[in-house]
N, C-alpha and C positions, 0 to 999 in steps of 0.2 A: 626208606626202609627197603624197598625192592632193589635199590642200587647196592646196598650192602649185601643183600642176598646174592645178587648176580656176581658181585665181586667175590663173595665166598665161594660160589659155584665155580667161577673161573679159576680160582686158586686150587680148588679141589681137582678140577679137570687137569690142570697143569701138573699137579702132583701125581695123579693117576697116570698121566701120559709119561711122565718121567719114570715111574715105576715099571711100566711096561717096557719102556725102551731099555732100561738097564736091567734086567732080571735079577741080578745079584746086588746085594746091598753091601756097599763098602762103607768105611768109616765116614767117608765124605757123604755118602748117601744118607747114612744115619744122621749125620749132622744136619743135612738139609731137611730131612723129615722132621727132626726136632724143631728146627727153625720154622718150618711150615706149620707145625702144631702150635708153636708160640704165636705165629702170625694169626692163625685161625682163632686161637683163644682171644687174642687182642681184638680181632675183627668182631668176634661174638660179643665181647665186652662193649665195643663201640656201638654195636647194634642195640644193645640194651640201653646204653647211654643215649643213643639217638632216638630210641622209642620213647624214653622218658622225656627227652628234650621236646620231641614232637608233641607228647601229651601236654607238657607245660605250655608250649607255644599255642596249642589248640585251646587250652583253658584261658590263656591270656588273651587270645583272639576273641573268645566268647565274651570275656569281661570287658574288653575294649569295645566290642560291638554294643554291649549293654550300656556302657558309659556313653558311647556316641548317641545311642537312642535317648538316654536321659538328657544329654546335652541338647539334642534336637528338640525334645519336648520342652525343655526350659527355654530354649531360644524361641520356640513357637509361642510359649506363654508370654515371654518378654515382649515379643513383637506385638502380640494381641493387646497386652497391657499398654504398650507405647501407643498403639493405634487408638485405644479407648481414651487414653489420657489426652491425646492430640484432639480427638473429637470433643471431649469435655472442655478442653482449653479453647477450642473454636467457639463452642457454645457460650463459654464464659466471656470471651472477647466480644461476641455479638451482644450479650446482655449488658456488658459494661459500656459498649458503644451506645446502645439504646438508652441506658440509664443516663449516660453523659449528655445525650441529646435532650432527654426529658428535663434534666437538671438545668441545662442551658435555657430551655424554653421557660421553665419556672422562674429562673433569674430574670429573664427578659420581661415576663409578666410582672414580677415584683418591681422591676425598675420602672415600668410603665405606671404601676399603681403608686409608686413613690412620687413620680412626677405629678400624677393627678392629685395626690394628697397635698403636695406642696402648693399646687394651684388653689386647691380648696382651702388650705390654711390661709393663704394670702387673701383670698376672697372673703373668708370668714373674718379675718383681721380687719379688712376694709369695712365690712358690714358692721362689725362691732364698733369701730371708730365712728361710723356714720350714726349708729344708734346712740352712742354716747353724745355725739354732737347734737342730735335731735333732742335727747333728754335734757341736755344742758340748755338748749334753746327753750324747751318747754318749761324748765325751771325758771328761766328768766321771764318768760311770758307770765307764768303764775305769780312770780314775785311782783311783776309790773301790775298785774291785775289786782293783787292784794293791795299794792300801794295805791292804785287808783280807787279801790273800794274804800280804803281808809281815808283817802282824800275826800271822797264823796261823803263818807260818814262825818268827817270833820266839817265839811261844808254844810251838810244837813244839820249837824249840831250847831254850827254858827248861825245858820239860817233859822233854826228853831229858837236859839237864844235871841237872835235879833227879832224874831217874830214875837217871842215872849216879852221882850223889852218893849216892843212896839205895842203889844197887847196891854202890857202893864201901863205904858204911857197913855194909851187910849183909856184904860180903866181909870187911871189916875186923873186924866182929863175929864172923864165922865164923872168921876167922883167930885172933882173940883167944880164941875158944872152943877152937879147936884148940891153941892155944898154952897154954892153961891146962891 
């Protein structure tokens, strides 16, 4: 703006200087004056245009500054969000690692229990077979005892019959003796 004013002032001084130098105005002088007036009016118009342009540039500069501020705020918020997300991701990774270790420990314990259960099942099977063998042997012993008992009862029954026969013979003999 001040440049256009100084330019305007310089043109005016030039005109005034010429007027003083030449005291009389000739057609050439009048033509020059007219031309100077046209130049002055154009310079004035350009001053108005320049001031409007300056105002527009100033408004745009303010808007650009506001936009830059908003962008910086958004960038800050984005960076803060990225930082918090990375922290949460680290915590999640740590938790996942801890849980993975714990799961591995649990699987290890389960594998040990499985091995122990297999051993116990094998021992239980062996004990069951042993008990079945003992029961089978006891059944045989019982059957043998029953057979022996039956044999003894038969022998007793035979002995009793034999004894009864003998007693009968003796009674018969006694009767025969008595009858004689």
